[in-house]
N, C-alpha and C positions, 0 to 999 in steps of 0.2 A: 636768618629769618625767626620770630618770634610767634610762639603759639596764638597771641592779640592778633597779630596782621593774619593770621589763616580765618580766624573767627570773624574777622572784620570782613574779609573776601568773602565769606559764604553769607554774611548777612548781605552785603551789597549784591550780590547775586540773586539772592531772592527775594528781596524787593523789589530789585531794578531801580533803586533812587538811593541816592547818599544821603538824601535827609532822611528818608523813611528809615533806613539803616542806623542812622545816628541818632536818632529817638529810641531804637531798641537798644542800641547798645548804651544808649545813655551818654554821650561823648557829643561834643561839638562837629559840626561837619568837616569845618577845615583840618582839625586833626584826624579826622578818618580820614579825608582825602588824602592827607600827609602821609600817613601810614599805608596806604593804597600806592602812592607812589613810589616810597622806600622799597614795600616790597616788588613791585615791578622793576626797580632799578636794580634791584639784588638778583633778579632773575634774568635781567638784561630783555625783558619782552612785555609787551601790550597785553594786560589783560583785560582791561576794560574798556569796551568803545563807547564813548559819549555821543549823544543822541540829543534831539528836541525833548524827547518822550521821557528819556532817563540813561541809563547806563545797560548794558548789553554785554554779556562776555564775549572775546573775541575766541577765536580758532583754540589759541593757545591757553586763554582762559578759561573755556570750556574743558580742556584737557585737566587743569591744574584743578578744577572745581571737584572733578571726579575724584582725583587721588587726595585732595584736600579734606573732603567728605570722610572718607575712609581714614586717613590719618587722625583727623580729631577723634573718631569715633573709639578706635584704637588707644588714644590715649585717654577718654572718659572710662573707658571699659579697665584699663591699668589702674585708673586711680580708683575705682570701686571693689579690683581685685586686692589692691593693696590695703583697703579698709577690711578687708575678710579675708579668713584663713579658707572659705569654701570659693570654687570657681564661681566667677560673678561674670558681669555684665550684661549684654544682650546680643540676639542674634534676629535676623527675619528672614524668614520661610515662607515661600511660594509652593502652592498646591494649585492645580485644577478642580475643579467642581466635585469631579468624580471621584478624584483622588482622595479629595478632602474629606467627603462622605463615610471612606471606608478608614483612611490613615487618621485624620484630623485629632480626633478626640484621642485617640490611643498611643498618639505621639506625645499632645500636650500632657496627658496623665504621667508617662514615662519622664520627661523634662523635669516636669515640676517633684517627681520621685528622687530623680539621680542629681539634678542641679537646680534645686530649689530657688538659689540667689540669682540665675540666670532667668531675666526679662526675655520671653518670647513673643515676636511679633508676627502673627500670621497671615498672609496675606493670598486669599483666592481669586483666580483670575485664568483665563484662558493661556494656554503655555504658551504660545508666540509674545504673549504680553508679559509672561512671565520671565521668558527669555530676556527681550529686551530690556527689564529691569534688571537682570543679573549685570548686561552688560553695562549699563547705566550705573551699577555700584549701588543701586537704591535697596538691594535684597543681597543676603549673603547667600542662600542655598533655594534650590527649588526641585521639586521632581517635574521633569521634562519628559517628553515621548520622541522627540527628533535626536537621533544617534549622531547630527551633525550640526550643533548649533553655530548661527552668525558668525561670533566671537571666540577666542580661545576661553577656553572653561576648562577646569576639571571635572570629569565624568565617572561615575559610579555606575555601573549596571547593575539593574536590581532585579527585574522580572519581565516576563511578556503578559500580557493580557490577551485571553481569547475575547474574542466578540460574541455577542449574544441576539439574536433576535427578540427583541421583548415587545408584548402587548397585551392586550386584554384578552382571557380567553374566549371570551363572545364574539372577538370582531371577525368578522368575516372573510376568510381565506387564512386567516393564522394557523400556521402548521402545528403539528404535534409529531412529537417522536424526539429520539435520541441525538437527532441533530438536523439540520437542513443546508442545502448548497443552495449558494446566492442566485443560482442561473433559475430555482425553483420557485423563486417568489412569485412570480407570475405578475400580477397586477395590485397586489398587495399594497395597500395605502400605505406610504413610508413620512415620519416627522423626523428629520435630520438637521443636524447644525448648518449653516452655511459654509460658503469656500472658504471664509476666512480660519475656518477652525481646523485644525491638525487631523480631528478624528474623520473629516469629512474629505480631506484629501486622502487619507489612507481609505475609506471606503470608495472613492471615485478609482482610484487603482486597481481594488478589488473587484470592483463590478466590471469594468473594462475587462481584466483578466478573464473575467469569467463570462466575458461576452453577455451581460444582461445588461439591459436596461431600465431602471428603476423607477417605481413610478412614485415619486417625491410628490407630496401634496401640500407640505407646509416646512418652511426651515425655521427654527427655533437656536438661537443661541443659548438661553440660560437653563442649564440641566433640570433644574426645579420645574419652570414653567415646561418646559418639552414633557417630564415626565406626567404633570398634570395632564396635559393633553392625550397622553397614552392611557394613563387611567381610566380618563372619560371614553376610550374607546373611539377617539378621532382617526387613528392611526397606531400603526407599530413603529419600533424605531430600532436601531442598532448601536447598539452601547457595550462597553466593557463591562465584566461582573460587579465591578465597583458602584454601577450605578443603582443597582439592586439592595445595596445596602441600609438605605434608608427602611425603616419599617412599614411605612406607608405603600413602597413597591411590592411588598410581598407578596399582594393579592394578583401580581403579574404572572401570566406565564412567559416562560423563558426557554429558548431553544438554542442552544450551542449552534454558531455557525461552522458549518464543515471544515471549509477550506483551511490548511495550514497557513496559508499567506494572509488571512485575515487576522492578523492579531497587532498589538499595540505594543514597543519595548516601553518598558519606564527605565528612567536614569537620575541618579543624583547628581544634578549640575551645580557647580560653585565656583567662586570668585576662587583664585590660584591658592595653593596652601599657605605661600607667602603673606597673602593677605588676609587671609580667614583668621579670625580672633580666636582667644584659646576656646570662647563661648561657642564659636563658631564651628570649630574642630569639635567639639564635643557631640553638638546638636548633631554632625552629619554622622559620626558614629551610632548615637541614639535612634537616628530616623532610620539607617538602614537594620539596625536589630529589630525595631519594632516589624519594619516589613517583613522581615523574615519570619517573626514571630505569627503574624496575622497569617500569612500563608501556608506554614507549617500545621497550623491551629484549624485550618478549612475556611478562616473567616473573611478570605478576599477570594470570591467566587473565579474560576478561571484562572485565577493566575499561577503560573509556574517560574519558580526560582532561577535565575540567571546561576550558570557556573561561577563560583569565587574568582575573582580577577583584581589586579591592582586597579586602582584610577590611572585615567590618562587624561590628554587631552588632546582636543581635536581643534584644527582653525581652517575654516574654509574662508575664500574670498566673498 
């Protein structure tokens, strides 16, 4: 199997067309088709399905595509490392918006200081989407909130986040005090993420356990927009303390939720150690170090570090 065959195959899958891939690669279509046929012959399986609209990967081709992406990325990283005495390569890291608001800049600065030759790709998205990207090998690491991802991943527990009721101080019904119980929120208008959001699932379970029906007046999935509405006084929200990290949210009143079960776990999830590049392994260490520093310095509101432990692999059907 030759490296060019892998590159050819990835280009065909990307474009869904032999002709377009040939143009990108600078080869004639017949030569490209011949190399793909040789690759399929060596693997003794069909990788591409020819259709009237172009070509699409078969199930075997899709599985091969995922691993081929990873293999070529490691080869490229190895070439970069060979040209430099310092650790190089690239690594992609995903964070949810609330996590990114408190962790993103600090992590980027730490990576630039420790490993300036490593190119960092940051992805901000919902936790569920990040888990899917990990499974598809589109990113290397992510901070997730579920302890049982859908695919086999290496997990490193980080911390637990306490939840806060957050709202404008003048909002009618906004409680004050050291803490508030969910059952005492009454008809306080709440603006929460939709049902597809992991935090909403956590809150649904917490409200059910507290035997309280919340007064949800709006659903917003973007954290920045949600907090805009909260600052305008349209309603309160329930979020982890990280949502308060941005300066514009310091004007808001925040009251810790009293229920101990209303907490959100944070874990570093990654592809397996065998698959992670040296840059990915280094980034995971830096990410954990920065998290610990932020919590110890009191810069992550409501966060409590997990007890140190080894990484683990969880797999569910």
